[in-house]
Every structure is written in C-alpha cells, then in structure tokens.
N, C-alpha and C positions, 0 to 999 in steps of 0.2 A: 878520305878513304882511298887506300891504294888499289889500283886496278892493274891487272895483268893483261897485256895485249896478245891476242891470238891472231897470228898472220894466216887467216883462213879465208875461204871463199865468201863473197858478200851474201850468198844465199843463206849463210848461217845467221844472218842478222835478224831473221824472222823468229825472234825469241819470245817465250811466254812471259807473262806478267810476273812481277815479284811475288814470292811466297814466303811466309814466315816459318822457315825451317833452316837448320844449319847442319853441317856434317856431324857435329857432336851429338845431335839429337835424333838423327835419322840416317839410315843407309840408303834411303830412296832418293832419286833425283828430285829436286824442287824447282827453283827458278833463279835466274840471274839477279844479282843486286842492282847492276847497272849495265848499260850497253851503249857503246858509242856508235857513230855512223860516219866513218871516213873512208877514204879510198883503199886503205891498206888492210882492213880487217875490222874487228870489233873488240870492245873492251869488256872484260868480265871481272868482277870483284870475287876473288877466289875464297873469301870467307863464307861463301854460300855454295852448296851443291847446286849445280845448274843443269838446266835442260834446254835443248833447242827444239822449238815447237815443230818446225817443218823445214826441210831442205829439198831442193831439186838438183840432182847432180848426176854425173856420169862415172861409172866404175872404170877407172883407168888402169887399175892393177888388182888382181885377185890371186891370192896364194893358191898354189896348185893343190896342196893337201890341207888337212885340218889336224888339230890335236885336241886332246881331252885334258882339261885341267880341273883340279878340285877347288870348288868354291863353297866355303862353309861346309866342307865334308861331302859335297855332292858333285859327282863328275859331270862337267858340262863341256860341250863341244865348242871349239873356238877356231875361227878362220880370219886371217888378216886381209884387209883390203885398203885401197886408197881411192877416194872419190874427188872429183873436181868439177868446177863450173868455169865460167869465162874469166874468173879473177884469180883462181888459185886451186890448190889441192890440200887435202888433209887426210890423215890416217883414220880409218874407221874399222875397228875390230867388229866382227860379226859373231853373234852367239846363237847357239841352239837352232831353233826352227827357221831363223832368218837366213841361215847359210844356204839352204836349198833353194831360196828364192832369188838369188843374186847371180848374175853372169857378167863376165868382163865385157867392156865396151858397150854395155847397155845403160840406159838412163832410168832413174827412179825418183819417185817422191817418197821420202822417209819422214815419219813423224815420231815425236817423243824419243829423241836421242839424248844421251847424257854427255856432258863435258867432263873429262878426266885429265889428270896430270900424272905422268910417270916419266920424268926426264924431259918430257915435252907435253904440250897440251894437245888433246885429240878428242874425237867423238867416239862413242861406243853405243851399240844397240842395247836395249833393256828389255825387261819382261813385257813392257807396254808398247814397244816399238811396232809400228805398222809400216808396210812397204807396198808400193804399187808401181807398175811400169808407167813411164811417162814418155812424152815425145822426146826426141833426142836433144840432149844438152850439148850445144856447140862449145868445143874447147879450142880456143885460138892457138896459134903456133907458139906464142909466148908461154902458155900453160902446157901445151903438148910437149915442149922440150923437157919439162919436169919428169916425163915418163922415163927418160934416160936415167934419172936419179933412182926412180922406183926399180928399174931393171937392175941397176947396180946393187940396190938394196936386196933384191931377190937373190942375186948371185951370192952375196955375202951370207944370206940366210942359208942357201943351199950348202955353202962351204961349212957352215956351222951346224948343219942339220944333225939332230940327235942320232946317236947310234942305236940301231934296232937289234934286238935279239931274235933269233929264229929257232923255233922248236918244231920238230916234225914227228908225227905219230898220231895215234887215235885220241879223240876227245873222250874222257872218261866220266864227264859230268857236265850238265847244262842246266842253267836256271834263267828263263826268259820271262819278260812281262810285256803284255800288249801295250801299245801306245796308239792313241787316236788323235788325228790332227784335223782341225776345222778347214774345210775347203775354201772358206771365205776369208778368214783372217789368219789362217795358218798357225793358230795357237794349239798347243797340246791340251787335251782334256784330262782333268784329274779324276773324274768319275764318268764311266761310260757303260750303259746297259745295252748289250748286244741284242737282247730280246725285245727291246722297245722298237717302235716303228719310227719315231722321231727323236731327235736329241737337240736341245737348245745349247748352243755354244756358250761355255762358261766365260768367254772373253768378250765376244762381240754381241752375244745375245740373239743371234739369228737361229731360228728354228729350222732344222734341216732333217732330211731323211738320214737314217743311220748309215745307209749304204753310201752316202756322199762323202763321209769322212775318210781320210787317208789313214790306212793302217800301217804301223811299223812295230818294231819290238827291239828291246835291248836287254842286257843282263850280264851273266857271267858264264864263261866256259872254263872247265877244269881240264888241264893237260898234264901229263907226266913228263917231268924233266929230270932224268936220272931217277933217284930214289925219292924225289920230292913231287908232290901234287901241287901244281901252280894254278891259282885262280886268276883269270884274266878278264878284264872288263871288255865287253863287246857292245859298242855303240850302235845305234840304229843306222847311222850312215854306213858304217863298215858292213853291217849285216845286210842292208839293202843292196849294197854294191855286190856282195858275194852272191846273193840270190839272183840279182839281175844278170850277172855275168854267166850264171849257170842255168838261166831260164827256169828258176824255181819260185817265182813270185807267188804262184798259186798256193804255196805252202802257208802263206800268211793268213789264209782263211781260218786256220786254227794253229795257234802258236805251238801247240803240242806236236804238230807235224814237223815244225822246224827243229824242235828238240830231238825228236826221233831221227830226223835226217842226220844231225850231227853225231848221234850215237851209233848210227848204223853204217854210215859211209865208210868208215875205216880210217885211212890216213889223211891227215891235214898238214899243211905247212902254214904255220902261224908266225907272223912277225909282230913283236910288241915292243913298247918303249920302256923307259926307266920307271914309269908309273904303273907298269903292268896293264897298259891299255892296248888292245889289239889295234894294229894299224892296217895290216893286210892279212887276209885269210884265203887260202886256196886249197884245193884238193891236190894230193901229191903221192908219190911212191917212195917208200923207204929205200 
C-alpha cells in the first residue's frame, strides 16, 4: 500500500485508530490507514480520509483578517494559520467558531483535526474540533527560522489580496438571526430558547444557565448601489467588530435593536469582496 509522507511536527503522530470509511463513502474525517514513527514526520495512506486525534503546538503565524467562503452553499468564515512544535511547522486553516479562540504566539492543545491535501498536505479544523490553551510549546531556533518563510508567505498574500468594493450610503434593509455559543466548548447552538432558565449544549452536553452563552448575530444587509439594491452577507465577526468599535454591544440583547440601528443611523461605508461578503463596515458621511 502506497503511503504519502507528511513532513510535519512529531506531535501529529498521536493519531486515532483505523476506521472503516473512505472518502468515496463519507465526507466526514475518519482515521489513518497507517502511520510511521521516524524522525522526519509520519506516514499516512491517502486512500483513507484521516484525522489527527490530538496535537500540542504553538501558533507561529496567524492571518490578519479572515474571509468567508461558500461550503455546500453555506457561508463559512475561514482564517489561515501555521502551527509548530519542536520538530517542524504545518499549515492549519481555522474555521468558524475556532477562529475567535486562537491568538498568535500562544500554545494550544487541539483535538479532532482533519488531514487534507490541496497541492500540499495540511491540517484543518472540523465541526468536532476542540481547543484549549496549554503551557508554552518551545520552538527551537531551527524551527523558529521557518517563521521567515511564513512572513514571506504573508507578504505574498497581501500583494495578492482580493480587491474590495466600497459602497457608501444608507442601509435600506436588514435581516439578522441570533447565534448562541457555548461558553465551555465554543460550539454554536442550532436551537436555543431564551425563555428557558438552563440550556444543555448540543455539542458537549454541559447544562448551563442561558445567560452564560455568548450571543452573536449574522445575516444580510441591503444597500443601494446606483439603481441596484445589493444584498451583502454580514458575518458575526464583522458585525461584532463594528458593534465593539462603536460601544454598541448592548444592542445584542435583542437582535431587533441591531436591525433598527442599521436602518436609523443613516450613512454607512461598507467594503465587500467579490462574493458580496462584507469585510469592513463603518459609519460615514456622504
């Protein structure tokens, strides 16, 4: 059986047991077919979708901003990062709620990551990924030098940064939906009853007071661009950034207050990308 070598940190060798599933039968990560144990990395047979059970690593590079991509027709937030331990580094894209839990130069234990290939082999977070802060992972000089490569990669990305379109004027329509995040495992809840006293997290199963859940919102804003009314996707990250910068977090007690704010303020300056996803929103003057 042919195996593909991943020049990755040794911490990635803590892989789960083999599972009976393949990419052709499931989109969900399963387990490695085989794994080696030498000094340069580990082997994975790529005829299986694979997961890495647990790693402990340091975030040596974190992308400044994030972007929204469509996955099976659903907009999801994506942010790039690189992590390393004492033996090497590897690319680790961060998805959705994991993004807000990661800071550059901090160390973490991450569980339930998936191995992917897109020109290179890399790790990625999944719907079941969990993360917690750990003691500092020491990165020796031989690995730290690789940060120069990451810095160069960052500069190349900035040079190739997507062109943003700016529209200035009033918001003529808003549709927002509440989101509630578990304070324990940081997973978003599919169903949430504000009138209840307690809520059991749908992911980790911990029963918590409703007030302990973190609230956010996302949706669509409608703006006029010439004679055209343009619907733009507003992610929870961009919305929370806007509310925080303007000391308006208290509006989240009722998402309708946020909607009314956007309709009543007047002039906004909104930057959005080619996918009609808002990247920056500020108040402004025509």
